[in-house]
C-alpha positions in Angstrom: 1.2 11.5 -28.1 0.0 12.6 -24.6 2.2 10.3 -22.5 1.3 9.2 -19.0 -1.3 11.0 -16.9 0.1 12.3 -13.7 -1.6 10.9 -10.6 -1.7 12.5 -7.2 -2.2 11.0 -3.7 -5.8 12.3 -3.9 -6.5 9.8 -6.7 -6.0 7.0 -4.2 -8.2 8.4 -1.5 -11.6 7.3 -3.0 -12.4 4.4 -0.8 -9.1 2.6 -1.5 -6.5 4.6 0.4 -2.8 3.9 0.2 -1.5 1.4 2.6 -0.7 2.9 6.0 2.3 0.5 6.3 4.0 2.7 3.6 4.9 5.1 6.4 7.3 2.6 7.9 7.3 -0.5 5.6 8.3 -3.9 6.7 11.4 -5.4 5.0 9.2 -7.9 3.1 6.7 -5.2 1.8 6.4 -5.1 -2.0 7.5 -1.4 -2.0 10.5 -1.9 0.3 13.0 -3.2 -2.3 11.1 -2.5 -5.5 11.9 -4.4 -8.7 10.1 -4.9 -11.9 8.8 -8.2 -10.7 7.2 -6.5 -7.6 5.6 -3.5 -9.4 2.3 -5.2 -10.1 2.0 -6.3 -6.4 3.1 -2.8 -5.1 0.4 -1.1 -7.3 -2.3 -3.6 -6.2 -1.5 -3.9 -2.5 0.3 -0.6 -1.6 -1.9 1.7 -3.6 -5.2 0.0 -4.1 -6.3 -3.1 -2.2 -4.0 -3.0 0.9 -6.6 -4.7 3.1 -6.2 -7.8 1.0 -2.4 -7.9 1.4 -1.0 -10.7 3.5 1.8 -8.4 4.7 -0.6 -5.7 5.8 -2.8 -8.3 7.6 0.2 -9.7 9.4 1.4 -6.2 10.4 -2.1 -5.4 11.8 -2.3 -8.7 13.6 1.1 -8.0 15.2 -0.1 -4.5 16.1 2.9 -2.8 14.5 2.3 0.8 13.5 -1.1 0.6 12.0 -4.0 2.0 14.0 -7.7 1.1 13.3 -8.3 4.7 12.3 -5.5 4.5 9.6 -6.4 1.4 7.8 -8.4 -1.3 9.7 -11.8 0.3 9.9 
């Protein structure tokens, strides 16, 4: 059996980059206090579709730590 395929950060930089909020996550971010119930959300929003995340959208709206260059193009 081959096991899990190792992924690198480059795997996430093909149009769907990792969420820039991960640098300094908000306390309510899915990745902040990770539990088994939050893993699907963390994968979806922190590593794939962060622009669709309500938390990311709120952080951008508040202007906290996310520049247009980093994630809101």
